[in-house]
Every structure is written in C-alpha cells, then in structure tokens.
C-alpha positions, -999 to +999 in steps of 0.1 A: -177-328+466-180-295+484-192-264+466-170-234+467-182-206+489-202-180+471-197-144+477-229-125+486-234-095+462-253-063+468-284-056+447-267-033+421-236-055+419-258-086+412-279-067+386-247-056+369-233-091+369-265-105+353-264-078+327-228-086+319-236-123+315-267-115+294-246-092+271-222-120+265-248-146+258-272-124+238-243-111+217-231-146+207-265-162+201-300-150+193-320-141+224-345-169+217-317-194+221-306-182+255-324-194+286-328-180+320-314-212+333-282-206+313-279-171+325-283-183+361-257-210+357-232-186+342-238-162+370-235-189+396-270-184+410-304-200+409-331-194+384-354-179+410-327-154+420-325-142+384-362-135+385-358-117+417-337-091+399-355-092+365-391-102+360-382-120+328-358-125+299-372-095+281-364-071+309-329-085+313-324-082+275-336-046+276-312-038+305-283-054+286-292-034+255-294-002+275-260-007+290-245-014+255-263+016+241-251+040+268-215+030+263-217+032+226-235+066+226-207+080+248-182+071+221-198+096+197-190+127+218-161+146+203-150+182+210-156+204+180-119+214+176-097+207+146-105+197+111-138+179+106-122+149+089-099+143+118-128+146+143-149+121+124-119+097+122-114+099+160-152+092+165-150+062+141-119+050+158-137+050+192-167+034+175-146+005+162-127+002+195-161-003+212-170-029+186-137-047+191-138-044+229-174-052+234-183-073+204-211-093+222-227-061+235-225-043+202-239-074+184-267-077+210-275-041+205-275-039+168-288-074+160-319-065+181-327-037+157-355-033+132-335-051+105-332-082+126-356-111+120-380-116+148-384-152+156-406-170+180-398-172+217-399-151+247-379-121+235-395-101+207-363-081+204-372-058+176-401-042+193-409-018+221-382-007+245-354-026+227-362-008+194-363+026+213-329+018+228-314+011+194-330+042+179-315+063+207-280+051+197-286+059+160-301+093+169-270+101+191-247+093+162-269+113+138-270+144+160-232+143+167-225+142+130-248+171+123-233+191+151-198+186+136-211+196+103-226+227+121-260+220+106-290+227+128-318+219+103-306+195+076-322+193+043-341+160+036-312+149+014-285+156+040-306+139+067-309+108+045-271+108+038-262+111+074-287+083+085-274+061+057-238+067+068-248+056+104-264+025+090-234+017+069-211+020+099-234-004+118-235-029+090-197-027+084-190-033+121-213-063+122-197-078+091-163-071+106-173-089+138-186-119+119-153-122+100-131-117+131-146-142+155-112-159+162-086-132+161-096-096+160-069-071+149-048-099+134 
C-alpha cells in the first residue's frame, strides 16, 4: 500500500504543528502518559524529526504551555471604559470562551501548575519554566483586575482577595471542562 505524499513544512510551521499536537495530547492526558512516539505519529513525522525541533518532551511541553499562556493572557486585556462590573464580565466571558475553544490547551496550562501532582516520568511539569509560565498568566490576570479597580498598591487583604478570585476562576473552569467533555454549551 502506497503512503500518501507528505507536504514538506518550513521550520516554524513544523514547530507550530508539533506544539498544536502537544497541546491536544497534554491537555487530555498527563504529560507523563504522552510519548514522543505518539506526538510524532499524530504529526505524521518520525521520532528523530521531533527531536530535531525540540530536544525533549520537556521543551515541547514548555513551548505548548507558553502558547496557551500567551493566548490566555491576551484575553485579560480590556479597555478601561464603562462600568467595572461590565468590564469584568466581558473579561470573564473571553476567559471562558478560551476555556471552551481551547480546552486541551487550558487544561495543559493549568494542570501543570503548582497544585498539580508531580508524578514520575520525563516531564516534571510543576517545576522551572512551566511553573513560571503559569505564574505569568496568573500575574497578568491579577494585574488587569487591579488596573480595573484603579489600585496601584493593593493592601495585603485586597491582593489576597484578587489572587483568590483568579484561583477560583481557574478551578471553576477546570471543573467545568471535566463536566463537559462530551457536549460543551449544551
């Protein structure tokens, strides 16, 4: 049986393809349960070619997290016009749109956070660069909320309340994803 002709991709296009595949896989299963062989197969390339673009699963995981983090952080930006409640509702609407549209990416991003259990395997996903990526998203949300509250130097109590609110939104979104694996929005 003849194989279908493969299209040759440029370096950036191939990297982006691998990141997309990784987001899908890492979002639906723990990173320890995803192999480079599986990523290569899904991308339609060889294992050595994956290693040509990424030195290991950890670097691919971190690139996937960075993409999800950048997309999510952009959702927090909201012009400071109109009533505060309406602005925050628009931001939360975009946040949950992201969660719905990019469930695997969001899941990969947030399940890799400090609250996630670190298992054995090649990807210690709650350490180093991955943790910094997750913290960047949380910090972006925190700063946007404070900006909308027009508070430059929050009290310790307000800082705790805002950080708790960000954490609650993350947890709620993950629970929502877990409960809507078959039909979101139904």
